[in-house]
C-alpha positions in Angstrom: 30.7 -9.8 8.9 31.1 -6.2 7.9 28.5 -3.7 9.1 27.3 -1.3 6.4 25.6 2.1 7.1 23.5 3.7 4.4 21.8 7.0 4.2 18.8 8.0 1.9 19.7 10.2 -1.1 16.8 12.7 -0.9 17.5 14.1 -4.4 17.0 10.7 -5.9 14.1 9.5 -3.7 10.4 10.2 -3.4 8.1 9.5 -0.5 4.6 9.5 -1.8 1.0 8.4 -1.3 -2.3 8.1 -3.2 -5.8 8.3 -1.8 -9.1 8.0 -3.6 -11.0 11.3 -3.8 -14.8 11.3 -4.3 -14.6 7.5 -4.6 -13.3 7.4 -8.2 -10.0 9.4 -8.7 -6.7 9.3 -7.0 -5.0 12.3 -5.4 -1.3 12.0 -5.2 1.0 13.6 -2.6 4.5 13.5 -1.3 6.7 14.6 1.5 9.6 16.8 0.4 11.6 16.7 3.6 12.5 13.3 5.0 15.4 11.2 6.3 16.3 7.6 6.6 19.1 5.3 7.6 19.8 1.7 6.9 22.3 -0.6 8.7 23.0 -4.1 7.6 25.6 -6.9 7.5 27.7 -7.4 4.3 25.3 -5.3 2.2 22.5 -8.0 2.7 19.3 -6.0 2.8 17.4 -8.8 4.6 19.6 -8.1 7.6 18.8 -4.4 7.6 17.6 -2.2 10.4 15.7 0.7 8.8 14.7 4.0 10.4 12.7 6.6 8.5 11.1 10.0 9.3 9.2 12.6 7.3 8.5 16.2 8.2 4.7 16.3 7.9 4.8 20.0 7.3 6.5 19.3 3.9 3.4 17.5 2.6 2.6 18.5 -1.0 -0.5 17.5 -3.0 -0.2 20.3 -5.6 -3.0 22.2 -3.9 -2.1 24.7 -1.1 -5.6 24.7 0.5 -5.7 20.9 0.7 -2.1 20.8 2.0 -3.0 23.3 4.8 -6.1 21.2 5.6 -3.9 18.1 5.9 -1.5 19.9 8.2 -4.5 20.9 10.5 -6.0 19.1 13.5 -8.5 17.4 11.1 -5.6 15.3 9.8 -1.9 15.4 10.8 -1.9 18.2 13.4 1.6 19.1 12.5 2.1 21.7 15.3 1.7 18.8 17.8 3.0 15.9 15.7 5.6 17.2 13.3 7.0 13.8 12.2 5.7 10.5 10.9 8.1 7.6 11.4 8.8 4.0 10.4 11.1 1.7 12.2 11.7 -1.8 10.8 11.1 -4.8 13.0 12.1 -7.5 10.5 12.7 -8.1 6.8 11.9 -11.3 4.8 13.6 -11.9 1.5 11.0 -13.3 -0.9 13.3 -13.8 -3.9 16.3 -12.1 -5.4 14.6 -8.8 -5.9 11.6 -8.9 -3.5 11.4 -8.3 0.2 8.7 -7.9 2.9 9.6 -5.1 5.3 7.7 -5.3 8.7 7.8 -2.3 11.0 6.2 0.1 13.3 4.6 3.1 11.5 3.7 6.2 13.6 1.4 9.0 12.6 0.4 11.5 15.2 0.6 9.6 18.5 -0.5 6.2 17.0 1.9 3.4 16.2 0.7 0.4 14.1 2.5 -2.6 12.6 2.6 -2.5 8.8 4.2 -4.4 6.0 5.8 -2.8 3.0 6.6 -4.7 -0.3 10.1 -3.8 -1.5 11.5 -4.4 -5.0 15.3 -4.2 -5.0 16.5 -2.5 -8.2 20.2 -3.3 -7.7 23.5 -2.1 -6.3 26.1 -0.1 -8.2 28.7 2.7 -8.1 27.9 6.1 -9.4 30.4 8.1 -11.5 31.9 9.6 -8.3 32.6 6.2 -6.7 29.6 6.1 -4.3 27.9 2.8 -3.8 24.2 3.1 -4.2 21.2 0.8 -4.0 17.7 1.4 -5.2 14.3 0.2 -4.0 10.6 0.7 -4.9 8.4 0.4 -1.9 4.6 0.0 -1.6 2.0 -0.7 1.0 -1.4 0.3 2.3 -2.7 1.7 5.5 -6.2 2.6 6.8 -5.8 6.3 7.7 -8.5 6.0 10.4 -6.3 3.5 12.3 -3.9 6.5 12.8 -6.6 9.0 14.0 -7.0 10.6 10.6 -10.7 10.5 10.6 -12.0 13.7 9.0 -14.3 13.1 6.0 -17.4 14.5 4.3 -20.4 12.7 2.9 -21.3 13.1 -0.7 -24.8 13.8 -1.8 -24.6 10.9 -4.2 -23.4 8.5 -1.5 -20.0 7.6 -0.5 -17.4 9.9 1.1 -14.9 12.6 -0.1 -11.7 10.8 1.1 -11.1 7.1 1.1 -9.9 5.4 4.2 -7.3 3.4 2.3 -4.0 5.2 1.6 -1.5 3.7 -0.8 2.1 4.3 0.2 4.4 4.5 -2.9 8.1 5.3 -2.5 11.2 5.3 -4.7 14.3 5.1 -2.6 17.9 5.4 -3.4 20.4 4.9 -0.5 24.1 5.6 -0.5 26.7 3.7 1.5 28.6 5.8 4.0 
């Protein structure tokens, strides 16, 4: 068995999320600074060990005031907790293109087990001879489980920010 090591290609990857605002529209955001590595046997992604981190200070929701609020102690408290991390604990191949990735997700000082759905887009060489693989990842977390509890009640009922956060990632990795 040959061990393969892969690194995320940040220029061809996006680490994003969506959360309901005022109970009826989605606000999208992303992290612009992140890193990940993947190690597996014989390029079989179900054998992978995945390690990921994002610089929380790089959060971007296209609104500077909101981004600064998200960086504050009401949410991520980036001065004390500058990174969020994911470390895989197991991967199940569902079919040729679908995987379930189980792992430990850490925000602030709270670690919870989550499962991500992964759709494998394929493996190919780019024009410069680099072997690359692509994945679309999705999952859901409850932000309150990670200590992100700030909210505001609406006069009409409901809350300003949903508890459920959808994780949406497009990832391209390159073989080292």
